N, C-alpha and C positions, 0 to 999 in steps of 0.2 A: 847381452846384460842378463843377469840375475834376477830373476824375479821374485825373491823368497831374500828379504832382509834381517839379518838379526840386528837387536839394535843394542848392544853394551852390557849384556848379560849371558849367561850361561842356560843353555835350550832349556835343560827342566825346568831353571823357576820363572818363565816366562808364560807371557797370555797369547794370546795369537789371536791374531785379527785377520779376516780375509777380505780381500778389497777388491770386489766385485766392478768392472770396470768396462767400458762400452768405447773403442779406439776412438768414435768420432765425437765422443761429448766433450764441448769443453772444459766442462765440469771436473771429470774425470781427469783430465789433460792437467789441468791446477793438481789434482787431489795425488795423483802419481808424483810432480813434483817434490811437493810441499810437502806430504804426509810421512817420511822416513823423519825429514829436519824438524817436526811437530811432538813425533815420536822420540827425539833424541834424548837419552837417559834415563827412559823408562822401560822397563820391564816389560816388551811386548817383539813379537816376532811376529812380522808383518806377509802375506802373502798375495801376488795378485792373480785374480782371477780374469781372464779377459773373456766380453760377454757380449754375443749383436743384439744389445738392444729394440733395433729395426724390425731384427725376425722376429724377438718373443712380442712386440707390438701388433704385426701383420699376422702373429698365428694369433691373435686374442681379438683380432678384426679393431686394431686404435691406433689411431694416429699419431706420430710422436712431436715433439716439440716444433721440431722444426719446419713441420708441413702443417702449423697451422701458426697464418704470418703476424698475429698479433702477441704468440707464444717464442717466438725464430727473432721478431723484432726486439724484445723483451731481455731476452736471454743473450743474445748479440750485444748489448747494452750493459748489461751488468756482466757478463763475462769479462767485458773489454777495463770496468771498472773495478774490477776485483783485480787482473792480472797487471792493474797499476798500481794497486794501492800494495 
């Protein structure tokens, strides 16, 4: 799969968006699927840059949302709702 998406215009006229995403984030999964469609017809070049958000949290001594029960529960409910809307 090509991780760079050019959307309908010559490269010289395009604005650039770098999308940093964590493979385990449900929001990143939704964005990965929907962002190219949302930018369709606009002059943007979209580059995907994978990151390990959990490793960043650990490096800075923070817990991720999935490690905090109320946030995890809310995230699962909200993402399920977004995926169906």
